[in-house]
matplotlib code that plots the C-alpha trace (Angstrom):
import matplotlib.pyplot as plt

x = [89.4, 91.4, 91.9, 95.3, 96.4, 97.5, 98.7, 97.1, 97.8, 96.3, 92.9, 91.9, 89.6, 89.8, 87.0, 87.5, 84.8, 84.5, 83.1, 83.2, 81.5, 84.0, 83.8, 86.3, 86.7, 87.1, 89.5, 88.0, 90.2, 91.8, 89.5, 89.9, 87.9, 85.6, 87.9, 91.3, 89.5, 88.5, 92.0, 93.5, 90.9, 91.1, 95.0, 94.8, 92.3, 93.7, 97.7, 98.6, 102.2, 102.4, 104.1, 104.6, 107.0, 109.6, 109.6, 110.0, 112.9, 114.4, 115.3, 113.2, 115.3, 115.1, 111.3, 111.1, 113.4, 111.2, 108.1, 109.5, 110.7, 107.0, 105.3, 107.5, 108.8, 111.1, 113.3, 113.7, 115.3, 117.0, 119.9, 121.1, 120.4, 123.7, 124.7, 123.9, 120.6, 120.4, 121.2, 118.7, 116.4, 117.3, 117.1, 113.5, 112.6, 113.4, 111.9, 108.5, 109.0, 109.5, 106.2, 104.4, 105.4, 103.7, 100.7, 100.2, 100.1, 97.8, 95.3, 95.8, 92.2, 91.4, 93.6, 96.2, 99.0, 100.5, 99.2, 102.6, 104.5, 103.3, 101.5, 104.8, 106.7, 104.0, 103.7, 107.6, 107.6, 104.8, 104.4, 105.5, 105.6, 109.1, 107.5, 104.1, 104.9, 102.0, 100.1, 96.8, 94.8, 92.2, 89.5, 89.5, 89.4, 86.8, 84.7, 85.3, 84.5, 81.1, 80.0, 80.7, 79.5, 76.5, 76.2, 78.5, 80.0, 83.4, 82.9, 80.3, 81.5, 84.9, 85.8, 83.2, 84.0, 87.6, 86.2, 84.0, 87.0, 89.5, 87.0, 86.1, 89.4, 89.9, 87.0, 88.5, 91.7, 90.1, 88.0, 91.6, 93.7, 90.8, 90.7, 94.6, 94.2, 91.8, 93.6, 91.6, 94.2, 93.0, 90.3, 93.4, 93.8, 90.8, 92.9, 94.3, 97.2, 94.3, 92.8, 95.8, 97.0, 93.7, 93.7, 96.9, 96.2, 92.8, 94.5, 97.2, 94.8, 92.6, 95.6, 97.4, 93.7, 93.5, 97.0, 95.8, 94.1, 97.7, 99.4, 96.8, 96.2, 92.7, 91.0, 87.9, 88.1, 85.6, 85.7, 84.8, 87.5, 86.1, 87.0, 83.9, 83.6, 87.1, 87.5, 84.3, 85.7, 88.6, 87.4, 84.8, 87.1, 89.4, 89.3, 91.3, 94.0, 97.6, 100.0, 103.0, 101.7, 101.5, 105.1, 106.7, 104.8, 105.4, 109.2, 109.6, 107.5, 109.7, 112.5, 111.3, 110.4, 113.7, 115.3, 113.0, 113.7, 117.6, 118.7, 116.8, 119.5, 122.1, 120.5, 123.4, 122.7, 119.3, 119.6, 122.3, 119.5, 117.0, 119.4, 120.2, 123.6, 125.2, 123.4, 124.1, 125.8, 122.9, 121.0, 121.1, 119.9, 116.4, 115.5, 117.0, 115.1, 111.8, 113.6, 115.6, 112.9, 111.3, 114.4, 114.7, 111.1, 111.1, 114.1, 112.6, 109.5, 111.4, 113.5, 111.5, 108.5, 106.3, 103.5, 103.0, 102.5, 99.9, 101.6, 100.1, 102.0, 101.6, 100.6, 99.1, 101.9, 99.3, 96.2, 94.9, 92.1, 93.4, 91.2, 91.5, 89.8, 89.9, 90.8, 93.4, 90.8, 89.1, 92.7, 91.9, 95.1, 95.8, 95.7, 95.9, 96.9, 97.9, 99.0, 102.2, 103.2, 102.7, 102.7, 105.5, 104.7, 103.9, 100.2, 99.2, 97.7, 94.1, 93.2, 90.8, 88.8, 87.5, 83.7, 81.9, 78.6, 75.2, 74.7, 77.3, 78.2, 76.5, 77.9, 81.6, 81.3, 79.6, 82.4, 85.0, 83.7, 83.5, 86.4, 88.2, 87.5, 88.5, 91.7, 92.6, 91.7, 93.8, 96.9, 96.6, 96.4, 99.1, 101.3, 100.7, 101.0, 104.8, 105.4, 104.7, 107.1, 110.0, 108.9, 108.4, 105.2, 103.1, 101.9, 97.9, 97.6, 100.4, 99.1, 95.9, 97.2, 99.9, 97.6, 95.0, 97.2, 98.9, 94.9, 94.3, 97.6, 96.7, 93.6, 95.1, 97.9, 95.5, 95.8, 92.8, 92.8, 95.7, 96.8, 99.3, 99.1, 99.1, 100.8, 103.3, 104.4, 104.8, 107.3, 108.8, 109.5, 110.7, 113.2, 114.5, 113.4, 114.9, 112.8, 110.6, 113.3, 112.3, 109.1, 111.1, 113.2, 110.1, 108.5, 111.7, 112.0, 108.3, 108.8, 111.9, 109.8, 107.0, 109.1, 111.4, 111.2, 107.4, 107.5, 110.1, 107.9, 105.0, 106.6, 106.7, 104.4, 101.7, 102.5, 105.9, 104.2, 101.5, 104.4, 106.0, 102.8, 102.6, 106.1, 105.6, 102.2, 102.9, 105.1, 102.3, 100.1, 101.6, 100.4, 102.4, 100.8, 97.7, 98.5, 99.8, 96.9, 94.9, 97.0, 96.9, 93.1, 90.4, 88.0, 91.1, 91.4, 87.7, 88.5, 91.3, 89.0, 86.3, 88.4, 90.2, 86.8, 85.3, 88.4, 88.4, 84.5, 82.8, 85.1, 88.1, 86.4, 83.8, 86.2, 87.8, 84.5, 83.4, 86.7, 86.7, 83.0, 83.8, 86.8, 84.7, 81.7, 84.9, 86.1, 82.6, 81.9, 84.8, 84.1, 80.2, 81.3, 84.6, 86.4, 86.4, 89.3, 90.2, 93.4, 95.6, 99.0, 101.9, 103.7, 106.7, 105.9, 103.7, 102.4, 98.8, 97.7, 95.4, 94.9, 94.0, 97.1, 99.4, 98.9, 100.8, 98.9, 96.8, 93.5, 93.7, 91.9, 88.4, 88.4, 87.5, 89.7, 88.3, 90.0, 87.9, 89.8, 88.1, 87.1, 83.8, 81.1, 77.4, 77.4, 78.8, 77.6, 74.5, 76.4, 79.4, 76.5, 75.0, 78.5, 79.5, 75.7, 76.7, 79.8, 79.5, 77.1, 79.7, 82.9, 84.2, 82.5, 84.5, 84.8, 84.1, 87.9, 87.6]
y = [73.3, 76.7, 78.2, 79.3, 82.9, 84.0, 87.0, 88.2, 91.3, 94.5, 94.5, 90.9, 89.6, 86.0, 84.2, 80.8, 78.5, 75.9, 72.6, 71.4, 73.8, 76.2, 79.5, 82.1, 85.9, 89.0, 91.4, 95.3, 97.5, 100.2, 103.1, 106.4, 109.4, 110.7, 113.3, 111.4, 109.2, 111.9, 113.2, 109.8, 109.3, 113.1, 112.5, 109.1, 110.2, 114.0, 113.5, 110.0, 111.3, 112.5, 116.0, 116.5, 114.3, 116.0, 118.8, 116.5, 117.2, 120.0, 123.1, 126.3, 127.6, 124.3, 123.7, 126.9, 125.5, 122.4, 124.3, 126.5, 123.4, 121.9, 124.8, 125.5, 122.3, 124.4, 124.7, 121.2, 120.2, 123.9, 123.7, 120.1, 121.3, 121.2, 122.0, 118.9, 119.2, 122.2, 120.9, 118.2, 121.1, 123.6, 121.4, 120.3, 123.9, 125.4, 122.3, 123.1, 126.6, 125.9, 124.1, 126.5, 129.6, 128.7, 126.7, 130.2, 132.3, 129.5, 130.2, 133.8, 134.9, 132.2, 133.7, 131.4, 134.2, 134.7, 131.5, 130.0, 132.9, 133.3, 130.0, 128.1, 130.3, 130.0, 126.3, 125.5, 127.2, 125.1, 122.0, 118.8, 117.1, 117.1, 116.1, 118.4, 121.5, 124.0, 125.7, 126.1, 123.1, 122.9, 121.1, 123.7, 126.5, 125.1, 124.4, 127.7, 129.5, 127.3, 128.4, 132.2, 132.5, 131.7, 135.2, 137.2, 137.0, 137.3, 139.3, 141.9, 142.0, 141.2, 143.3, 141.5, 138.1, 138.6, 139.9, 136.7, 134.6, 135.9, 135.7, 132.2, 131.3, 133.1, 131.1, 127.8, 128.4, 129.3, 125.9, 123.9, 125.6, 125.1, 121.3, 121.4, 123.4, 121.2, 118.2, 116.7, 115.5, 111.8, 112.1, 111.5, 107.9, 107.3, 107.5, 103.8, 102.6, 100.9, 104.1, 106.1, 103.0, 103.4, 107.5, 107.8, 105.3, 107.1, 110.7, 110.0, 108.5, 111.8, 114.1, 112.7, 112.3, 116.0, 116.8, 115.3, 119.1, 120.3, 117.1, 117.5, 120.9, 120.5, 124.6, 123.3, 120.8, 120.0, 121.2, 118.2, 115.9, 112.6, 110.2, 109.5, 113.7, 114.1, 111.2, 112.3, 115.7, 114.4, 112.4, 114.7, 117.2, 115.5, 118.1, 120.3, 117.6, 119.3, 117.1, 119.4, 119.6, 116.2, 115.6, 117.8, 116.4, 112.7, 113.5, 115.4, 112.6, 109.7, 111.5, 112.6, 108.7, 107.8, 110.0, 108.5, 105.3, 105.7, 104.7, 101.2, 100.0, 99.9, 97.6, 98.0, 102.2, 101.5, 99.4, 102.1, 104.6, 102.5, 102.0, 105.5, 105.3, 108.0, 108.8, 107.5, 109.3, 109.3, 110.7, 114.3, 113.1, 112.0, 115.1, 118.0, 116.7, 118.8, 121.8, 121.1, 120.2, 123.8, 125.6, 123.8, 124.0, 127.7, 128.1, 126.0, 127.7, 131.2, 130.5, 128.1, 130.6, 127.6, 129.3, 130.0, 126.6, 125.4, 124.9, 127.1, 128.6, 129.6, 133.3, 134.2, 135.9, 137.7, 139.2, 138.7, 141.0, 142.7, 141.6, 143.6, 141.9, 145.3, 148.8, 150.9, 152.9, 149.8, 149.3, 145.5, 143.5, 144.1, 140.6, 141.3, 139.7, 142.2, 141.8, 140.2, 140.3, 139.1, 142.5, 142.2, 142.9, 141.2, 140.9, 143.7, 143.2, 142.5, 142.3, 145.3, 143.3, 140.8, 141.0, 140.0, 141.4, 139.6, 139.6, 137.3, 136.0, 132.1, 132.0, 132.6, 130.7, 127.6, 128.5, 128.1, 125.2, 123.0, 123.7, 123.7, 120.2, 118.9, 121.1, 119.5, 115.8, 116.2, 118.1, 115.1, 112.5, 113.7, 114.5, 110.9, 109.2, 110.9, 110.4, 106.6, 106.4, 107.8, 105.8, 109.0, 110.0, 113.4, 115.2, 115.3, 118.3, 120.5, 119.5, 121.1, 123.8, 124.8, 124.3, 126.6, 129.4, 129.5, 130.2, 133.1, 134.6, 133.9, 135.5, 138.7, 138.9, 138.3, 134.5, 132.2, 128.6, 126.5, 123.2, 120.3, 119.9, 116.2, 116.8, 119.6, 117.3, 114.4, 116.7, 117.9, 114.3, 112.5, 115.8, 114.5, 117.1, 116.6, 119.1, 121.9, 124.0, 122.9, 125.6, 128.2, 128.0, 127.8, 130.7, 132.7, 131.8, 132.9, 136.4, 137.0, 135.9, 137.8, 141.1, 140.7, 137.4, 137.0, 137.6, 135.5, 132.3, 133.8, 131.2, 127.7, 125.7, 124.3, 120.7, 120.6, 121.3, 118.5, 116.0, 116.8, 116.5, 112.5, 111.4, 112.6, 110.9, 107.8, 106.2, 106.6, 103.8, 100.9, 97.7, 95.7, 97.8, 96.9, 92.9, 93.4, 94.2, 91.9, 89.2, 89.9, 91.7, 91.1, 94.1, 96.4, 95.3, 95.8, 99.7, 100.4, 99.1, 101.4, 104.5, 104.0, 103.9, 106.4, 108.9, 108.0, 107.7, 109.8, 112.6, 113.0, 113.8, 111.6, 108.6, 109.4, 109.9, 106.2, 104.6, 106.3, 105.3, 102.1, 102.0, 103.3, 100.8, 97.9, 99.5, 99.3, 95.8, 95.0, 96.2, 95.3, 91.7, 90.5, 87.7, 85.1, 82.3, 79.2, 79.2, 76.4, 76.1, 75.5, 72.3, 73.1, 77.0, 79.1, 80.5, 80.4, 80.9, 80.6, 76.6, 77.1, 79.2, 77.2, 73.5, 72.7, 74.0, 72.2, 72.7, 72.8, 69.4, 71.0, 74.5, 75.7, 79.1, 81.7, 85.2, 88.1, 90.4, 93.5, 95.4, 94.4, 97.1, 97.8, 97.4, 93.7, 92.2, 90.7, 89.0, 87.8, 86.3, 84.6, 83.0, 82.0, 79.9, 78.5, 77.2, 76.4, 73.7, 70.9, 71.8, 69.4, 71.7, 73.6, 77.1, 79.2, 80.5, 82.4]
z = [146.6, 146.1, 142.9, 141.7, 141.4, 137.6, 135.9, 132.8, 130.7, 130.9, 129.6, 130.3, 133.4, 134.4, 136.0, 137.5, 137.3, 140.0, 139.3, 142.9, 145.5, 146.8, 148.0, 147.3, 148.6, 146.6, 148.1, 147.7, 146.5, 148.9, 149.7, 147.7, 147.9, 144.7, 144.5, 143.9, 142.0, 139.4, 139.6, 138.6, 135.5, 134.2, 134.4, 132.5, 130.0, 129.3, 130.2, 129.3, 128.5, 132.0, 130.7, 134.6, 135.2, 133.7, 136.1, 139.4, 141.2, 138.9, 139.9, 139.1, 136.2, 134.8, 135.0, 133.1, 130.3, 130.5, 130.1, 126.8, 125.2, 125.8, 124.4, 121.6, 120.2, 118.4, 121.4, 121.6, 118.5, 118.0, 120.2, 118.8, 115.5, 112.4, 109.4, 108.2, 109.1, 107.4, 104.5, 104.0, 105.1, 102.6, 99.5, 100.7, 101.5, 98.2, 96.4, 98.5, 98.1, 94.2, 94.0, 96.8, 94.6, 91.3, 92.9, 94.9, 91.9, 90.1, 92.4, 92.8, 92.7, 95.4, 98.0, 97.9, 97.1, 100.9, 102.8, 102.1, 104.0, 107.5, 108.4, 107.9, 110.2, 113.1, 112.4, 112.4, 116.1, 117.3, 115.5, 116.1, 112.5, 110.7, 107.7, 107.3, 105.0, 105.4, 103.0, 101.6, 100.3, 97.2, 99.1, 102.2, 99.6, 97.5, 100.6, 101.8, 98.7, 97.9, 101.5, 101.7, 97.9, 99.6, 101.6, 99.4, 95.6, 95.3, 91.5, 92.6, 96.4, 96.9, 99.7, 101.5, 100.9, 101.7, 104.8, 105.4, 104.2, 106.8, 109.7, 108.9, 109.4, 112.5, 113.6, 112.3, 114.0, 117.3, 117.1, 116.2, 118.9, 121.5, 121.0, 121.6, 124.5, 126.0, 125.6, 123.2, 120.6, 121.6, 118.9, 116.8, 117.9, 115.8, 112.7, 112.7, 110.5, 108.6, 108.4, 107.6, 104.6, 103.1, 103.2, 101.9, 98.7, 98.2, 98.5, 96.1, 93.4, 93.7, 94.1, 91.0, 88.9, 89.9, 87.5, 84.6, 83.7, 84.0, 82.4, 79.2, 79.2, 79.4, 79.8, 81.0, 84.3, 87.0, 90.2, 91.9, 93.6, 93.2, 90.6, 88.5, 87.9, 87.2, 84.5, 82.8, 82.4, 80.7, 78.6, 77.7, 76.6, 74.3, 71.6, 74.4, 74.8, 73.7, 72.7, 73.3, 76.8, 77.4, 75.9, 78.3, 81.1, 80.2, 80.0, 83.0, 85.1, 83.6, 85.0, 88.3, 88.5, 87.3, 90.2, 93.0, 92.2, 90.9, 94.6, 94.3, 91.6, 94.5, 97.3, 99.5, 99.5, 100.2, 102.9, 104.5, 104.0, 105.7, 108.8, 109.4, 107.9, 105.5, 102.4, 99.2, 96.6, 94.6, 96.9, 96.0, 92.1, 93.3, 96.2, 93.6, 90.7, 91.3, 91.9, 88.7, 86.8, 87.7, 86.7, 83.3, 82.3, 82.9, 80.9, 78.0, 78.2, 78.3, 75.5, 72.8, 73.9, 74.4, 75.7, 72.2, 71.2, 73.6, 77.2, 79.9, 82.3, 86.0, 84.8, 81.7, 79.3, 76.9, 76.5, 80.3, 81.7, 84.9, 87.6, 91.2, 94.3, 96.3, 95.4, 97.1, 98.8, 100.5, 102.5, 102.2, 100.4, 96.9, 95.0, 91.3, 87.9, 85.5, 81.9, 81.4, 85.1, 88.8, 91.3, 93.9, 97.5, 101.0, 102.4, 104.5, 108.3, 108.0, 111.8, 111.4, 108.6, 110.4, 110.8, 113.8, 113.0, 113.7, 109.7, 109.0, 112.3, 112.0, 108.3, 109.6, 112.4, 110.4, 107.5, 110.1, 112.3, 108.7, 107.2, 110.4, 110.8, 107.5, 107.3, 110.8, 109.9, 106.5, 108.7, 111.2, 109.0, 106.7, 109.7, 111.1, 107.8, 107.2, 111.1, 110.7, 107.8, 109.7, 113.0, 115.3, 117.1, 116.5, 119.7, 118.6, 121.4, 119.8, 116.2, 117.3, 118.8, 116.3, 113.4, 115.3, 116.1, 112.7, 111.0, 113.9, 113.1, 109.2, 109.3, 110.8, 108.0, 104.8, 104.7, 104.8, 106.2, 106.0, 107.2, 106.2, 102.6, 101.4, 98.6, 99.7, 102.5, 100.2, 98.2, 101.2, 102.6, 99.4, 99.4, 102.6, 104.9, 108.8, 110.9, 110.7, 109.6, 105.9, 106.4, 107.1, 104.3, 102.4, 103.9, 103.6, 100.0, 99.5, 101.1, 99.1, 95.7, 97.0, 97.2, 94.2, 92.2, 91.6, 88.0, 87.4, 87.8, 85.5, 82.7, 85.0, 82.8, 85.0, 83.3, 85.6, 88.6, 87.6, 87.3, 90.6, 92.5, 90.8, 91.3, 95.0, 96.0, 93.8, 96.3, 98.9, 97.4, 100.1, 98.4, 101.0, 104.0, 102.9, 102.4, 105.8, 107.4, 105.9, 107.1, 110.5, 110.8, 108.3, 110.2, 109.9, 106.2, 105.7, 107.4, 105.0, 102.3, 103.1, 103.3, 100.2, 97.8, 100.2, 99.4, 95.4, 94.8, 97.4, 99.1, 101.4, 104.1, 103.6, 103.0, 106.2, 108.3, 107.1, 107.7, 111.7, 111.9, 111.3, 113.3, 116.2, 115.0, 115.8, 119.4, 120.4, 119.2, 121.5, 124.2, 124.3, 123.1, 124.2, 123.1, 125.7, 126.0, 127.8, 129.3, 130.8, 132.6, 130.6, 132.3, 134.5, 134.8, 136.5, 133.3, 131.7, 128.2, 125.9, 125.1, 121.4, 120.4, 122.6, 122.2, 125.4, 127.6, 130.1, 131.7, 135.7, 137.0, 138.3, 136.8, 133.7, 133.6, 131.4, 130.1, 128.9, 127.1, 127.8, 131.0, 132.5, 132.5, 132.2, 128.3, 128.4, 131.8, 129.8, 127.3, 129.8, 131.9, 128.7, 128.0, 131.3, 131.4, 128.0, 129.1, 132.8, 132.9, 131.7, 132.0, 129.3, 126.5, 124.1, 124.5, 121.3, 120.8, 117.8]

ax = plt.figure().add_subplot(projection="3d")
ax.plot(x, y, z, "-o")
ax.set_aspect("equal")
plt.show()
């Protein structure tokens, strides 16, 4: 009896089990040399997007243009950039600048001050994400600080500490850029949708809880990130709670949340926005609320002298001991807090301060590797998170290269390791950014502020910054997406579920690692234990489908046709032989189709 030829989807292998004696020959693939096979496999692995296809049949001049656009994504969107897009990017850029500048001055002694200036400019040229707002992140800051303090004390030897920080940043950027240049961006494919949903929700919770310090006016607060130490610190310091700070924070938080959801009052406007049509009239209320909150709160503190009533500001206004991390003689970037004012000025070049001597080389390389991995994972995860919300793709290789190069440049311009900050990107996304131009606007604003306006932000209350961050990240807890994952795939929901508590109760990096580990284990399980289903013919057609899913599908008399939903390789041959032996003795036996 001759078997019938069937077509199945890619990734499925069919086995026709004949109950009567028959011999069916298997055609050999066309001969192909070893070098040709390796070329095909390398191209499929490292160049799945086939970037060279666009060059076929193009004149030489056009090829050079395409090369420039591929290496510098800014050349891809800049020629079609319009004034309407710039208006959106201007608002979002000013908004994240109003958040970044006070945040930088909060962490002035942790080298946050200048890292929001140079890296965003580099990323806007090389990055492929529209929503990612580049800058320092607290996780990488604390990690780098704790690792470098093992060999240098920032209080007793600040010059060495700065040199080690710049050198570690250089190695972090070198590692990140190498991953992108070597086309290893497929690594981020392990960040599945389920992983991102759990990571996004867990990070939103962690970021929100961290803001309780400024929302309640607590002075002594834990440096840890997970929820147990944070909540313990909140309730063990109730004597430090400030009702004035809490009242201001609640008022501005309520205003920001109301402004964020004001468009929901008009369902037609929301539908138009989702369909890419003209923005609703109340759109600018929601996107301009954070910037308005910073301006109004700063004026309130200045006019009412609220700092005298327990409301902390970005820079302490009175009786602050001056502290310098360097002296003019050291020729290192001067990072100084003085009584009543913040010193203006741009960061100086620091390429001659990179320290490659054998004494500290292992420490800086290890610190750079660890912080580089953590910051890269957060930046990629954040970029993919917001890209999924706006239905566009992020090129993992370009992201790795962009983040790496901006850290290399940053290490030479008095900056330390930076990435796409989750909370700042959420503010950028909510403010309606359209392109990476928002990073340019932010960097320009930071530059002007560092040169001229830095003292004006000394009276910005920290509680308003906390309210802005909470309002930005609270909407990233996507409960409907988690419910949808539960309906579609229980194993994916387990991955999502492991990512969320891992981030909340352990740490961001370990929670992400747990979720990626479970995703990898699931992939290995699908390869080594592939699903085997019985397929049958749909009457009147030449189509064969799963008999369990399609009730009208009928088996072919004399045949038991099995479909294996995975490639056959050494890891699953034993399993397939066992399953094959279990179903072939009696063709009437039912196959386990679960």
